[in-house]
C-alpha positions in Angstrom: -22.4 -8.8 -13.6 -24.3 -9.6 -16.8 -21.2 -10.3 -18.9 -20.3 -13.6 -20.6 -17.5 -15.5 -18.7 -15.8 -18.0 -21.0 -12.9 -20.3 -20.8 -9.9 -19.4 -23.0 -9.4 -21.4 -26.2 -6.9 -24.3 -26.2 -4.3 -22.1 -27.9 -4.7 -19.3 -25.4 -4.7 -21.7 -22.5 -1.5 -23.3 -23.7 0.3 -20.0 -23.6 -0.3 -19.8 -19.8 0.3 -23.5 -18.9 3.1 -24.9 -16.9 6.5 -24.0 -18.4 8.5 -26.8 -20.0 11.9 -27.6 -18.3 13.8 -26.5 -21.4 11.9 -23.2 -21.8 14.0 -20.1 -22.4 14.4 -17.2 -20.1 11.2 -15.9 -18.7 10.4 -12.7 -16.8 7.3 -13.8 -15.1 7.3 -14.2 -11.3 5.5 -16.9 -9.4 4.4 -18.1 -6.0 6.7 -17.4 -3.1 8.8 -20.0 -1.2 9.3 -20.2 2.5 12.9 -21.3 2.8 14.7 -22.6 5.9 18.1 -24.1 6.5 16.4 -27.5 6.5 14.7 -26.9 3.1 11.5 -25.2 1.9 8.4 -25.6 4.0 5.6 -27.4 2.2 3.0 -25.2 0.5 -0.4 -26.2 1.8 -2.9 -23.7 0.5 -3.3 -20.6 -1.8 -6.0 -18.1 -1.4 -6.4 -15.1 -3.8 -8.8 -12.2 -3.5 -8.6 -9.6 -6.2 -10.6 -6.5 -7.0 -10.2 -5.1 -10.6 -11.3 -1.5 -11.1 -11.0 -0.4 -14.7 -7.3 -0.9 -15.6 -6.0 -1.3 -12.1 -6.2 -4.1 -9.5 -5.6 -4.8 -5.8 -4.7 -8.3 -4.9 -4.3 -10.1 -1.6 -2.4 -13.4 -2.0 -2.3 -15.7 1.0 -0.2 -18.8 1.2 -0.2 -21.3 4.0 2.9 -23.4 4.9 3.6 -26.1 7.4 6.8 -26.6 9.5 7.1 -30.4 9.0 10.4 -30.5 10.8 11.0 -31.5 14.5 12.6 -28.2 15.6 11.9 -24.5 15.7 13.0 -22.7 12.5 13.8 -19.3 11.1 12.4 -19.1 7.6 12.7 -16.6 4.7 9.7 -16.0 2.5 10.9 -15.2 -1.0 8.3 -13.6 -3.3 9.2 -12.7 -6.9 7.0 -9.7 -7.8 4.8 -9.8 -10.9 5.7 -7.4 -13.6 5.0 -3.8 -12.6 3.5 -5.0 -9.3 4.0 -3.1 -6.0 3.8 -4.6 -2.5 1.6 -2.4 -0.3 1.3 -4.7 2.7 2.6 -7.9 4.2 1.6 -9.9 7.3 2.4 -13.2 8.8 0.1 -15.3 11.0 1.3 -18.2 13.2 -0.3 -19.8 16.3 -3.2 -17.4 16.1 -0.9 -14.3 16.3 -0.6 -11.8 13.5 2.6 -9.9 12.7 2.1 -6.9 10.3 5.0 -5.4 8.4 6.1 -2.0 9.7 8.2 0.4 7.6 11.6 1.1 9.2 15.1 2.1 8.0 16.8 -1.2 7.0 19.5 -1.1 9.7 17.0 -0.4 12.5 14.6 -3.0 11.2 17.3 -5.7 11.2 18.3 -4.7 14.8 14.7 -4.9 16.0 14.3 -8.3 14.4 17.5 -9.8 15.8 16.7 -8.6 19.3 13.2 -10.2 19.1 14.7 -13.5 17.9 17.3 -13.6 20.7 14.6 -13.1 23.3 12.7 -16.0 21.9 9.8 -14.0 20.5 8.2 -14.5 17.0 9.3 -11.8 14.6 9.5 -11.0 10.9 11.3 -8.6 8.7 10.4 -7.8 5.1 13.0 -6.4 2.6 13.1 -5.6 -1.1 16.2 -7.5 -2.2 15.7 -6.3 -5.9 13.1 -4.2 -7.7 11.5 -7.6 -8.5 12.2 -9.7 -5.4 10.7 -9.2 -2.0 11.7 -11.2 1.1 10.3 -11.7 4.6 12.2 -13.4 7.4 10.1 -15.2 9.9 11.6 -16.4 13.2 10.8 -19.1 15.7 8.3 -21.2 13.7 7.5 -24.2 16.0 7.5 -27.9 14.9 4.1 -28.8 13.3 3.1 -25.1 13.2 1.2 -23.7 10.2 2.3 -20.3 9.0 0.2 -18.0 6.8 1.9 -15.3 4.8 -0.4 -12.6 3.1 1.0 -10.2 0.5 -1.1 -7.2 -0.7 -0.2 -6.0 -4.2 -1.3 -3.3 -6.6 -1.1 -4.4 -10.2 -1.9 -2.4 -13.4 -3.6 -4.3 -16.2 -1.9 -4.4 -19.6 -4.1 -2.9 -22.3 -4.0 -3.4 -26.0 -6.6 -3.6 -28.9 -9.6 -3.0 -26.6 -8.6 -5.7 -24.2 -7.2 -5.5 -20.7 -5.2 -8.4 -19.3 -5.0 -9.3 -15.6 -2.2 -11.9 -15.0 -1.2 -13.4 -11.6 1.6 -16.0 -11.8 0.7 -19.2 -10.0 3.5 -21.3 -11.4 7.1 -20.4 -10.8 8.6 -19.8 -14.3 12.3 -19.8 -15.1 13.9 -16.4 -14.7 17.0 -15.3 -16.6 20.0 -15.0 -14.4 23.0 -13.2 -16.0 26.7 -13.9 -15.2 29.1 -16.8 -15.0 28.3 -19.6 -12.5 30.3 -19.6 -9.3 32.2 -22.6 -8.0 31.3 -24.2 -4.7 28.0 -24.9 -2.9 24.9 -22.9 -3.7 23.7 -20.5 -1.0 20.1 -21.6 -1.5 18.0 -24.4 -3.0 16.3 -22.5 -5.8 16.6 -23.6 -9.4 19.1 -21.0 -10.5 22.9 -21.2 -10.2 24.8 -18.5 -8.2 26.8 -16.3 -10.6 29.3 -13.5 -10.4 26.6 -11.1 -11.4 23.9 -12.5 -9.0 25.8 -14.4 -6.2 22.6 -15.2 -4.3 20.6 -16.4 -7.4 19.9 -19.8 -5.8 18.4 -18.1 -2.8 16.1 -15.6 -4.5 14.7 -18.1 -7.1 12.2 -20.5 -5.7 12.2 -24.1 -7.0 10.4 -24.5 -10.3 7.8 -26.6 -8.5 7.5 -25.8 -4.8 7.2 -28.7 -2.3 3.6 -29.7 -2.1 2.8 -29.2 -5.8 2.8 -33.0 -6.6 -0.3 -33.3 -4.3 -3.2 -31.0 -5.1 -2.7 -27.7 -3.3 -5.9 -26.1 -1.9 -6.8 -23.2 -4.2 -9.4 -20.5 -3.9 -9.7 -17.4 -6.2 -12.3 -14.7 -5.7 -12.4 -11.8 -8.1 -14.6 -8.7 -8.3 -14.7 -6.6 -11.5 -15.8 -2.9 -11.6 -15.5 -1.6 -15.2 -15.3 2.0 -13.7 -17.4 3.5 -16.4 -16.0 1.4 -19.2 -18.2 -1.0 -21.2 -17.3 -4.6 -20.4 -18.5 -7.0 -23.0 -16.7 -10.2 -22.2 -14.4 -11.9 -19.7 -12.1 -14.8 -20.7 -10.3 -16.9 -18.1 -7.4 -19.4 -18.1 -9.1 -21.3 -15.3 -12.7 -22.6 -14.9 -14.7 -19.9 -13.2 -18.2 -19.6 -11.8 -20.1 -16.5 -11.1 -21.6 -16.1 -7.6 -24.8 -14.4 -6.5 -22.9 -11.3 -5.4 -21.5 -10.7 -8.9 -18.0 -11.9 -8.0 -16.4 -14.7 -9.8 -14.6 -17.7 -8.3 -12.5 -20.6 -9.4 -14.4 -23.8 -9.8 -13.8 -26.2 -6.8 -11.1 -28.8 -7.6 -9.2 -26.6 -10.1 -5.6 -27.6 -10.2 -2.6 -25.2 -9.8 -0.9 -26.0 -13.1 -1.0 -22.6 -14.9 -1.0 -18.9 -14.3 -4.3 -17.2 -13.6 -5.2 -14.8 -16.5 -8.3 -12.8 -17.1 -8.8 -11.0 -20.4 -11.4 -8.2 -20.2 -12.9 -7.0 -23.5 -13.9 -3.4 -23.1 -16.2 -1.7 -25.6 -18.6 -3.4 -28.1 -17.8 -5.9 -30.8 -15.8 -4.5 -33.6 
């Protein structure tokens, strides 16, 4: 790919940096959380493989978690969807075994899951809680066990003034929750308060910084770009990228997870 790859300017980079605590309502999504009754399982690694074709993209986001507790747990993976994103696949891997999501009617899916858990088998169930929130329940995660959750997404690229923008939230940004706060204990440990309009807000909003973020989280990003007949003249990135021999671009080793991953693709020649 004989196209310049440049880092965004300081002003552009600041616009995708870690949100301030007093930031106003945001509609961006972010990395998922794996929630249990004992708390969120620590996030250990994030791997992203994306293929951009023209103005569309296919993304596989894989996150690894560790059950650091001393008992088997049932966990719920909460994934706020990026704007206009659609989940096309989901799988969970634990102890070398892979569980792939299968489409079922909601009632039948819950019954299948409950029966598997009662029999002591590993199982998972994925449900769309809201148009912008996806959840996956994972049962019987053993002490010390690593769990990998992979989500496949299709994301359109925003386009304006000859430039397409690919944006994948890597930092959980504050989300606006309507309604009046409810009294009593929260049903989850996310940052939002439960309200009369969204009574499970604390469950469907992951913490602003997931456990594991204070220590560097392993991060790999691998992106392929096919202009699909369009003329690509420049690529700008919010993270430091390097081009590989195969024409794909990857994040520079050691890059920290402190801002969203944004690529801006300039299509056409210079004005």
